[in-house]
N, C-alpha and C positions, 0 to 999 in steps of 0.2 A: 857320343855317337860311335857306333860299331857296325862295320859291314862284315857280313859273313857269306862266304861262298859255299853253297851246298851242292852235293851231287844231285843230278837231275831227278832221280827217283825220290830222294828225300824232299826236295823242293816241291815236287808234284804232290806228295802226300801232305805237306804243310799247307799248300795252296788249297787242296780239297777240304782239309779240316777247317781252315779259316773260313772258307766260303760256306761250308755247311753249318757252321756254328755262328756265323756273322760276327766273328772276332777277328782281330788283326793277327797277322803273322807275328808281329812284334810281341803281342800278348803271349803267344805260345812259346816263342823263343825265350822270353823272360821267365816264364813258368818253368820251362825245362832247365834253364841255367840255374835258377834258384834251387830247384830240387836236386840237381847234380851237386851243386856246391854244398848244400846242407848234408848230403850223404858223404861227400868227400871229407868235409870238416869233421863229421862224426867219426869216420874211419880213422882220421889222423889222431883224434883224441884217444881212441881205443889203442892204437899203436903206441902212442906216447905212454899210456898207462902200463901196457905190457913191457915196454922198454924200461921203464922205471922199476918195475917189479923184478925184471931180470938183473938190472944193475945192482939193486939192493939185496938180491938173493932170496926174495920171497916167492919167486916163481921158478919152479923146477924146469930145467931144459934138458934136452936129450940130443946127443950127436946123431948124425946120419948113421954112423956105424951101429950105435945102440938100437936105433929104430929098425935097421935092417936085420940085426941079430934077433930082436924080439919078434919080428914078423917072418923070420926065416926066409929072407930075400937075399939073393946073391947079386953081385955087381952086374952080371949079365942081364938080369931082369930089369935093371934100370935103363939099359940101353934100348930096350924093345919099345 
């Protein structure tokens, strides 16, 4: 069991969707959470892959200074 407090506008939208489709709010909350978790887990796998490539030296990385020099950007432009 999980209780979730939603902002009024989000709750109103969920109520309208559930009513117009004759599905429960729980159905849409489960769908949304499942979709979010799948995307998040996929992103974590990608990050882990890149992290491993950086650690073993197969992925070239660049310092901020190298990128700024290549793009001809000065420090003052980062503050804007």
